[in-house]
Backbone as JSON, one array per atom type, in Angstrom:
{
  "sequence": "MSRTSVTRPSNLPSFPRTRESSVFGRATLGPRLRGDDRTRFRCAKSRAAGFSLLEVLVAFAILALVGTALFRLFSGGLGNAAAADEYSRAVLVAESVLAETASVQPLREATTQGTADDGRIEWTAQVAPYAAPGVSQDQERGSEALPLRLFRVSVDVAFPGPSGGRRTFTLATTRLGAKDSR",
  "N": [[85.08, 179.46, 48.58], [82.26, 179.13, 50.38], [81.79, 181.09, 53.45], [79.58, 180.45, 56.19], [77.77, 181.35, 59.09], [76.61, 180.06, 62.06], [73.92, 180.43, 63.48], [72.72, 180.47, 66.85], [69.66, 178.8, 68.18], [67.19, 180.9, 69.79], [65.59, 179.85, 71.79], [67.02, 178.33, 73.05], [69.19, 177.36, 76.19], [71.64, 179.65, 77.46], [75.34, 179.0, 77.48], [78.09, 179.23, 79.55], [81.15, 180.2, 78.31], [84.09, 178.82, 78.91], [87.27, 177.71, 80.43], [86.7, 175.14, 81.55], [84.43, 172.24, 81.65], [81.25, 171.57, 81.85], [78.43, 170.09, 82.35], [75.54, 171.38, 82.07], [75.92, 173.83, 83.57], [75.98, 172.23, 86.28], [78.12, 170.33, 87.34], [81.19, 170.08, 87.69], [83.56, 169.05, 84.94], [85.96, 168.62, 84.2], [89.17, 169.67, 83.48], [89.51, 171.63, 79.94], [91.25, 170.08, 77.57], [93.87, 170.9, 75.49], [96.08, 170.98, 73.02], [99.29, 170.87, 73.7], [98.77, 170.16, 76.59], [97.57, 167.92, 76.29], [98.82, 166.11, 75.3], [100.98, 165.73, 77.95], [99.26, 165.42, 79.74], [98.45, 163.01, 79.17], [100.94, 161.23, 79.31], [101.6, 161.65, 81.93], [99.59, 159.91, 82.78], [99.91, 157.23, 81.73], [102.25, 156.77, 83.18], [101.34, 156.54, 85.41], [99.93, 154.02, 85.37], [101.07, 151.76, 85.84], [102.36, 148.79, 88.0], [104.03, 149.95, 91.25], [107.13, 148.77, 92.47], [107.31, 148.28, 95.07], [104.79, 147.66, 95.35], [104.71, 145.09, 93.88], [106.98, 143.71, 95.43], [105.62, 143.07, 97.41], [103.52, 141.59, 96.78], [104.34, 139.6, 95.45], [105.44, 138.22, 98.28], [102.75, 137.75, 99.64], [102.16, 135.86, 97.88], [103.98, 133.98, 98.47], [103.95, 133.15, 100.88], [101.38, 132.2, 100.88], [101.35, 130.04, 99.48], [103.61, 128.44, 100.77], [101.81, 127.92, 102.9], [100.01, 126.15, 101.83], [101.26, 123.98, 100.38], [102.33, 122.67, 102.57], [100.02, 122.39, 103.61], [99.13, 120.08, 101.61], [101.3, 117.93, 101.8], [100.86, 117.48, 104.35], [98.4, 116.44, 104.39], [98.8, 114.4, 102.66], [100.73, 112.78, 104.09], [98.68, 111.96, 106.3], [97.42, 110.39, 104.78], [98.95, 108.39, 103.95], [99.49, 107.07, 106.75], [97.0, 106.89, 107.09], [96.24, 104.54, 105.31], [98.56, 102.64, 106.28], [97.57, 101.85, 108.62], [94.65, 100.62, 108.17], [96.0, 98.92, 106.1], [96.9, 97.34, 108.28], [94.81, 96.89, 109.97], [93.25, 94.82, 108.63], [94.99, 92.65, 108.39], [94.98, 92.04, 111.09], [92.13, 91.41, 111.54], [91.75, 89.07, 109.86], [93.74, 87.12, 110.64], [92.53, 87.18, 113.36], [90.4, 86.0, 112.87], [90.97, 83.35, 111.57], [92.34, 82.94, 113.57], [90.32, 82.09, 115.58], [88.75, 80.38, 114.63], [89.86, 78.09, 114.5], [89.51, 74.63, 114.93], [89.5, 71.79, 117.76], [89.44, 74.53, 120.29], [92.55, 75.67, 121.7], [94.5, 76.69, 124.1], [96.72, 78.62, 123.59], [99.72, 80.77, 121.83], [101.0, 82.37, 119.39], [103.2, 84.0, 116.53], [103.96, 86.18, 113.85], [104.52, 87.6, 110.9], [103.45, 90.41, 108.06], [103.22, 91.63, 105.47], [105.98, 91.91, 103.9], [107.14, 91.99, 106.34], [106.62, 94.61, 107.6], [104.31, 94.42, 109.44], [103.84, 93.01, 112.28], [102.33, 90.4, 114.41], [100.52, 88.71, 116.82], [98.97, 86.63, 118.64], [96.36, 85.02, 120.59], [95.18, 82.4, 122.67], [93.58, 82.02, 125.16], [92.0, 81.29, 128.31], [88.83, 82.54, 129.3], [87.66, 84.39, 132.14], [85.12, 86.17, 133.15], [84.49, 89.59, 134.18], [83.64, 90.39, 137.1], [82.44, 87.74, 138.56], [81.93, 85.2, 140.73], [83.08, 83.19, 143.18], [81.5, 80.54, 143.25], [79.8, 80.31, 141.25], [82.04, 80.3, 139.43], [83.22, 77.92, 139.95], [81.17, 76.14, 139.55], [81.21, 76.4, 137.0], [82.98, 75.17, 135.91], [82.31, 72.42, 135.74], [81.07, 72.06, 133.5], [81.26, 70.66, 130.11], [82.27, 72.62, 128.33], [84.08, 75.56, 127.51], [84.64, 78.97, 127.83], [86.64, 80.85, 126.0], [89.05, 83.48, 125.31], [90.23, 84.98, 122.6], [92.54, 86.67, 121.09], [94.5, 89.3, 119.34], [97.29, 90.91, 118.73], [98.23, 93.88, 116.89], [101.5, 95.19, 115.73], [102.77, 97.89, 113.93], [104.57, 100.07, 111.78], [104.43, 103.48, 112.55], [103.71, 106.88, 111.44], [105.47, 108.95, 112.21], [107.86, 107.26, 112.29], [107.85, 106.09, 114.67], [106.57, 102.98, 116.61], [103.29, 101.29, 116.15], [100.96, 100.12, 117.77], [97.84, 98.02, 118.29], [95.06, 95.92, 119.73], [92.57, 93.41, 118.42], [89.98, 91.74, 119.75], [88.26, 88.84, 120.43], [85.35, 86.8, 122.02], [84.95, 82.94, 122.38], [83.12, 79.76, 122.01], [84.69, 76.98, 123.15], [85.84, 73.67, 123.73], [86.45, 71.82, 127.07], [89.89, 71.12, 127.9], [90.63, 67.6, 127.95], [92.85, 66.51, 129.34]],
  "CA": [[83.97, 178.45, 49.34], [81.48, 180.57, 51.13], [81.84, 180.64, 54.87], [78.09, 180.49, 56.71], [77.77, 181.35, 60.14], [76.18, 179.05, 62.53], [73.39, 181.17, 64.78], [71.86, 179.63, 67.82], [68.35, 179.5, 68.17], [67.19, 181.83, 71.1], [65.22, 178.93, 73.08], [68.13, 177.43, 73.85], [69.86, 178.31, 76.98], [73.53, 179.61, 76.76], [76.33, 178.57, 78.23], [79.45, 180.27, 79.48], [82.31, 180.17, 77.56], [85.29, 178.9, 79.94], [87.91, 176.34, 79.97], [86.06, 174.12, 82.65], [83.44, 171.83, 80.31], [80.17, 171.15, 82.49], [76.82, 169.2, 82.24], [74.31, 172.14, 82.72], [76.24, 174.6, 84.34], [75.9, 172.24, 87.85], [78.98, 169.79, 87.83], [82.21, 170.5, 86.8], [83.91, 167.26, 84.52], [87.33, 168.44, 84.55], [89.72, 170.65, 82.51], [89.6, 171.19, 78.52], [92.87, 170.26, 77.11], [94.51, 171.53, 74.32], [97.49, 170.79, 72.11], [100.33, 170.23, 74.84], [98.1, 169.72, 77.49], [96.81, 166.51, 76.1], [100.48, 165.17, 75.24], [101.7, 165.92, 79.06], [98.56, 164.2, 80.34], [98.76, 161.21, 78.42], [102.09, 160.59, 79.82], [101.15, 161.13, 83.18], [98.65, 158.88, 82.86], [100.77, 156.25, 81.02], [103.28, 156.01, 84.15], [100.63, 155.66, 86.5], [98.65, 152.52, 84.99], [101.55, 150.19, 86.29], [102.74, 148.93, 90.16], [105.06, 150.08, 91.76], [107.97, 147.94, 93.18], [106.9, 148.0, 96.15], [103.44, 146.73, 95.08], [105.26, 143.87, 93.41], [107.11, 142.84, 96.39], [104.18, 142.77, 98.78], [102.28, 140.83, 95.97], [104.96, 138.04, 95.64], [105.51, 137.92, 99.85], [101.97, 137.54, 99.92], [102.06, 134.76, 97.24], [104.9, 132.81, 99.08], [103.6, 132.52, 102.23], [100.19, 130.87, 100.88], [102.32, 128.8, 98.55], [103.63, 127.52, 101.35], [100.69, 127.04, 103.53], [99.1, 125.09, 100.45], [102.24, 122.67, 100.17], [102.08, 122.14, 104.28], [98.62, 121.4, 103.61], [99.34, 118.8, 100.65], [102.35, 117.11, 102.38], [100.34, 116.82, 105.75], [97.22, 115.38, 103.58], [99.2, 113.33, 101.61], [101.26, 111.81, 105.27], [97.58, 111.7, 106.72], [96.55, 109.56, 103.44], [100.03, 107.15, 103.94], [99.25, 106.47, 107.83], [95.54, 105.57, 107.36], [96.52, 103.35, 104.63], [99.16, 101.5, 106.98], [96.55, 101.6, 109.94], [93.67, 99.9, 106.95], [96.5, 97.18, 106.48], [97.05, 96.59, 109.83], [93.44, 96.24, 110.88], [92.82, 93.84, 107.75], [95.97, 91.47, 108.91], [94.43, 91.37, 112.62], [90.58, 90.97, 111.22], [92.15, 87.84, 109.22], [94.57, 86.59, 111.76], [91.64, 86.54, 114.72], [89.06, 85.0, 111.78], [91.81, 81.79, 111.34], [92.82, 81.74, 115.06], [89.24, 81.58, 116.43], [87.92, 79.27, 113.59], [90.57, 76.34, 114.75], [88.62, 73.56, 116.11], [89.2, 72.51, 118.74], [90.29, 75.49, 120.57], [93.49, 75.38, 122.9], [95.05, 77.71, 124.69], [98.05, 78.58, 122.69], [100.16, 81.96, 121.58], [101.21, 82.56, 117.92], [103.22, 85.08, 115.84], [103.91, 85.68, 112.5], [104.36, 88.85, 110.16], [102.83, 90.63, 106.97], [103.53, 92.83, 104.34], [107.39, 92.05, 104.14], [107.67, 92.0, 107.95], [106.4, 95.79, 108.21], [103.26, 94.12, 109.87], [103.99, 92.05, 113.21], [101.6, 89.97, 114.89], [100.74, 88.11, 118.26], [97.41, 85.67, 118.56], [96.88, 84.23, 121.85], [94.22, 81.97, 122.9], [93.33, 81.95, 126.69], [90.51, 81.02, 128.86], [88.01, 83.88, 129.56], [86.87, 84.63, 132.97], [84.13, 87.72, 133.24], [84.62, 90.12, 135.29], [82.3, 89.92, 138.39], [82.0, 86.42, 139.02], [81.91, 85.08, 141.92], [83.9, 81.82, 143.01], [81.12, 79.69, 143.12], [80.0, 80.48, 139.94], [82.99, 79.65, 138.76], [83.15, 76.08, 140.06], [80.25, 75.64, 138.82], [81.22, 76.12, 135.27], [84.13, 74.01, 135.72], [81.66, 71.05, 135.56], [80.54, 71.91, 132.3], [81.85, 70.24, 128.8], [82.61, 73.68, 127.04], [84.6, 76.76, 128.27], [84.72, 80.37, 127.04], [87.34, 81.51, 125.39], [89.49, 84.75, 124.54], [90.99, 84.84, 121.55], [93.11, 88.32, 120.57], [95.54, 89.77, 118.1], [97.9, 92.0, 119.09], [99.37, 94.02, 115.94], [102.42, 96.39, 115.94], [103.07, 98.25, 112.5], [104.86, 101.5, 111.79], [103.47, 105.22, 112.29], [103.58, 108.18, 110.54], [106.83, 109.36, 112.37], [109.04, 106.19, 112.44], [108.09, 105.05, 115.85], [105.6, 101.72, 116.78], [101.87, 101.63, 116.85], [100.0, 98.98, 118.38], [96.31, 97.96, 118.69], [94.39, 94.6, 120.08], [91.69, 93.31, 118.56], [89.74, 90.4, 120.82], [86.21, 88.44, 120.91], [85.37, 85.51, 122.37], [84.6, 81.87, 121.44], [82.97, 78.55, 122.9], [85.4, 75.75, 122.85], [86.01, 72.56, 124.53], [87.51, 71.71, 127.64], [90.87, 69.85, 127.54], [90.42, 66.66, 128.42], [94.02, 65.43, 129.84]],
  "C": [[83.74, 179.64, 50.28], [81.2, 180.02, 52.49], [80.47, 181.0, 55.78], [78.16, 180.61, 58.28], [76.5, 180.41, 60.91], [75.35, 180.07, 63.35], [73.0, 180.07, 65.89], [70.72, 179.81, 67.98], [67.95, 180.26, 69.83], [66.13, 180.95, 72.02], [65.93, 178.03, 73.46], [68.82, 178.27, 75.3], [71.69, 178.28, 76.86], [73.99, 179.59, 78.11], [77.85, 179.28, 78.23], [80.36, 179.54, 78.77], [83.74, 180.38, 78.55], [86.07, 177.23, 79.46], [87.25, 174.98, 80.52], [84.61, 173.59, 81.64], [82.87, 171.13, 82.01], [79.04, 170.92, 81.93], [75.78, 170.74, 83.05], [74.56, 173.11, 83.04], [76.12, 173.62, 85.5], [77.38, 171.56, 88.19], [80.27, 170.09, 86.72], [83.34, 168.9, 86.26], [85.3, 167.36, 84.59], [88.2, 169.43, 83.44], [89.62, 170.16, 80.92], [91.04, 171.15, 78.48], [92.79, 170.13, 75.81], [95.99, 171.49, 73.76], [98.67, 170.15, 72.9], [100.06, 169.43, 76.14], [97.84, 168.32, 77.54], [97.94, 165.34, 76.08], [100.98, 165.07, 77.12], [100.89, 165.17, 79.78], [98.75, 163.01, 80.49], [100.07, 160.68, 79.03], [102.33, 160.53, 81.19], [100.28, 160.12, 83.47], [99.52, 157.48, 82.58], [101.7, 155.65, 82.48], [102.59, 155.71, 85.36], [99.75, 154.75, 86.62], [99.97, 151.65, 85.81], [101.75, 150.38, 87.65], [103.83, 149.32, 90.13], [106.45, 148.71, 92.1], [107.81, 147.29, 94.15], [105.5, 147.01, 96.12], [103.67, 145.08, 94.73], [105.48, 143.06, 94.82], [106.26, 141.98, 96.77], [103.17, 141.56, 97.89], [103.22, 139.3, 96.25], [105.4, 137.77, 97.58], [104.41, 137.13, 99.93], [101.91, 135.78, 99.65], [102.83, 133.5, 97.82], [104.43, 132.34, 100.02], [101.86, 131.79, 102.2], [100.55, 130.35, 99.93], [102.54, 127.9, 99.63], [102.62, 127.31, 102.77], [100.05, 126.36, 102.98], [100.2, 123.85, 100.69], [102.35, 121.86, 101.74], [101.13, 121.54, 104.16], [98.46, 120.17, 103.29], [100.01, 118.05, 101.09], [101.48, 116.58, 103.51], [99.15, 116.01, 105.37], [98.07, 114.19, 103.13], [99.7, 112.18, 102.87], [100.64, 111.35, 105.92], [97.26, 109.9, 105.7], [97.63, 108.03, 104.01], [99.63, 106.31, 105.38], [97.64, 105.97, 107.93], [95.82, 104.45, 106.3], [97.7, 101.93, 105.56], [98.25, 101.03, 108.05], [95.73, 100.59, 109.39], [94.4, 98.55, 106.95], [96.74, 96.67, 107.6], [95.78, 95.57, 110.14], [93.52, 94.76, 109.66], [94.08, 92.4, 107.79], [95.2, 91.06, 110.07], [93.31, 91.02, 112.44], [91.21, 89.32, 110.21], [92.71, 86.85, 110.05], [93.12, 85.76, 113.23], [90.62, 85.7, 113.75], [89.74, 83.32, 112.25], [91.48, 81.3, 112.8], [91.45, 81.14, 115.29], [88.25, 80.83, 116.01], [88.48, 77.69, 113.9], [89.81, 75.59, 115.51], [89.29, 72.39, 116.38], [90.01, 73.58, 119.41], [91.26, 75.01, 121.71], [93.98, 76.2, 123.08], [96.37, 77.68, 124.15], [98.26, 80.16, 122.27], [101.28, 81.56, 120.13], [101.89, 83.76, 117.46], [103.62, 84.89, 114.38], [104.09, 87.6, 112.03], [103.99, 89.08, 108.77], [103.58, 91.36, 106.15], [105.3, 92.93, 104.13], [107.71, 92.3, 105.55], [107.49, 93.42, 108.65], [105.29, 95.19, 109.46], [103.92, 92.94, 110.92], [102.27, 91.93, 113.86], [101.54, 89.31, 116.11], [99.42, 87.62, 118.55], [97.76, 84.87, 119.88], [95.39, 84.02, 122.19], [94.22, 81.48, 124.39], [92.02, 81.25, 127.29], [89.88, 82.09, 129.69], [87.71, 83.69, 131.06], [86.15, 85.69, 133.45], [84.51, 88.35, 134.37], [83.41, 90.04, 136.32], [81.78, 88.5, 138.72], [82.47, 86.1, 139.73], [82.54, 83.59, 141.89], [82.82, 80.59, 143.0], [80.35, 79.3, 141.72], [80.85, 79.62, 138.74], [83.56, 78.35, 138.73], [82.27, 75.5, 139.81], [80.05, 75.32, 137.18], [82.04, 74.95, 135.0], [83.62, 72.29, 135.64], [80.9, 70.99, 134.2], [81.54, 71.53, 131.11], [82.75, 71.44, 128.06], [82.94, 75.3, 128.16], [84.83, 77.92, 127.44], [86.29, 80.86, 126.73], [87.6, 82.53, 124.82], [90.22, 84.6, 124.03], [91.67, 86.71, 120.93], [94.4, 88.26, 120.19], [96.25, 91.16, 118.59], [98.62, 92.43, 117.53], [99.96, 95.4, 116.1], [102.63, 96.61, 113.96], [103.73, 99.55, 112.33], [104.07, 102.87, 111.56], [104.2, 105.92, 111.71], [105.31, 108.95, 110.68], [107.99, 108.95, 112.51], [108.86, 105.49, 113.57], [106.58, 103.69, 115.57], [104.24, 101.98, 116.45], [101.15, 100.28, 116.71], [98.45, 99.39, 118.37], [96.16, 96.49, 119.01], [93.18, 94.63, 119.69], [91.26, 91.8, 118.98], [88.24, 89.82, 120.46], [86.57, 86.74, 121.66], [84.9, 84.21, 121.82], [84.13, 80.47, 122.53], [84.08, 77.59, 122.54], [85.48, 74.29, 124.11], [86.85, 72.28, 125.89], [88.67, 70.7, 127.83], [90.51, 69.03, 128.84], [91.85, 65.57, 129.47], [94.0, 65.34, 131.11]]
}
């Protein structure tokens, strides 16, 4: 085989022949590697490609803290949902007892008690005469001559709270009813 030599055209710029590679002589890209240098560089590069034990432990610690916060938030949300469910059930019981007590005709002064939801919710309904605040004694005497009277119907409800204690609330309304003719 014959060997041919390649000559550079004279109109191209000449570049210096060094171990550093460059782009048009301006910026150095890094050393050119030959033979054994390449394998040493690959080994060093492969060793530096992973994470250190300290980095992994810090990542696990951060993950554990975030996970703990999320689990607390989730369990708190479940607790709030359970408390809201108990409160909703108690309100439904109170509304139904109030509607039933206020609809009885004729209205009479009385107190009744009961439970709902297998004894978890206790209620007390009371029908009592209602005296509006700020009414003078003359107006009170004048209203005694009328055949109707204003009654206050109230329902007190007690139910279990989220921390094991008892929670209570009262619903009340006013109704017109006939006076006792006793």
